[in-house]
N, C-alpha and C positions, 0 to 999 in steps of 0.2 A: 504494499499499500505507500504509493508515494503520492503526496502531495505535491503541486506545482509551487515554485515559488510565486507566483503572481496571484494564486487564491490566498496566500498570505498577506500579502501587503497590505498598508492600509493607503491614506490619500497620498497623491503624489505631491509633490512641492509646485505644482502648478496649479493643480486644482486649490492647495490652500492659500495661493498666492488671490487666485481670483476671489473668493472668498473673504478673505480680509479685504481685498478692493472694493467690493459690493458693501461690505459694511463699513467702511472709511465712507464711502459715498453717502449712504444712508444718515449716518451721523453728521456730516456737513450739511445736508438737507435740513435734519431736524435741528440743528443747533440755534439759528435765529428766530425759528419756531418759536423755540423753549425761554428763549431772551427774553421776547415781544411780550411772551405770556408775563412774565415775571414782572414785567414794568406794569403791565395792565393790572396786574394784580396789586402791586403796591399801591398804584394812583386810587384804586375801587375801595381797597382796604382804609386808606387815608381819609378818604371822602366820607366811606361808611362810620369809622369811628368818631370824624368830626361830628355828623350827624346826630349820634347816639349820645356824644356830648353835650351838646346844643338841648337835644330833650331834655337829659339829666340834669342840666342846670336850671332850664324853666322850672321843671318841677320842684327844684331846690328853693328856688325863688318863690314860688307859691307858697310852699309847704310852710318855709320859716319865714315867710312874710317880710321879706328883706331884698334888696336889689342885689344882684349877682352881673358881673361880667366876665366877658372871654376876650382877652387881647391878643393880637395877633401878629407874630414876625416871620420872616421868611423860613424858619427850621423849627420853631416849636411854636404854641400857642398855651395861655395858661387862664384859668378857670378861678376866678378871687371874689368873695364877697366884699362889697364897697364898704360898709358900714357893721362893723370895725372891719379895717382890712386884714383880710385871712386869704392865703393861696390854699383853695380846695385841690387843685390838679394842675400839673405839668406837664402835656406831653410833648414829644420830639415827631419830627416830621421824619420819615423815612429817609435816609440816603437817598439823594438822585432826584427829590421832587421837592418842590418849591411852591409854598405857598403865597397865594396875594388876597387881600381882603379889601374890600370898599370901606368898611369900619370895623371899630370893635363892634362887636354882640353885646347887649345891657338886656338883662331880665329884670323887668320891675314886679313888686310883688302881687299886682292884681292880674298878672299874665300876659300884659304885653309886652312887647321887643322895641327896640331899635333895630331898623331892618337892616341886614349884612348880606353881602354877597362874597363865597368864598371860593376862590380856585386852585384847583390844585394842579400842576403842570410837572411833565417830565424834563428833568434839566439834560439826562441824558443821551435824549434823543428828539432830534427836531421832529421825528415825523411818529408820535407814538400810534399804536395800533386803535386806540379807542379816543383819543385826543386828551384836551384838560377835562377835569371834573372839575363840577359846578355844584356846591352846595348853597343853598338860600334860606335866610331866615326873613321871613314876614313880619311887620308890625305885628302882627296878633299873635305870634311866637310858634309860627308853623313853620315846620322844617323840611324841606323839599330837594332833591337830586335832579340833576341835569343830565 
């Protein structure tokens, strides 16, 4: 019983090189999509967190019957109680995202607010997959996302 040398052989070097080449090509195609997805997820996450904090601050102002304010800077925002001045929360904006706001968000004890529009933009890329994320605070205290 003699086995041929050919039947015991595994993959040839040429076959392995073809498989590695195809895998490399697939990875080169997939990486830009993954990076774009991560940027979009960071933008969406930052906008969702701010919308949640706006609603939280509005409920604090109503429940404690005092004025609260959210002050914005390009890399973070701070939730403060106006009188007595107390910092409630400070949130950093994820790296690669820039925050711009029309004005600070102020919440009054009776449920109304000073209207504000906050925009989150990707600073790492000029053409983000979904574009800037916008969070709007209405004068009646409502929060919406564009």
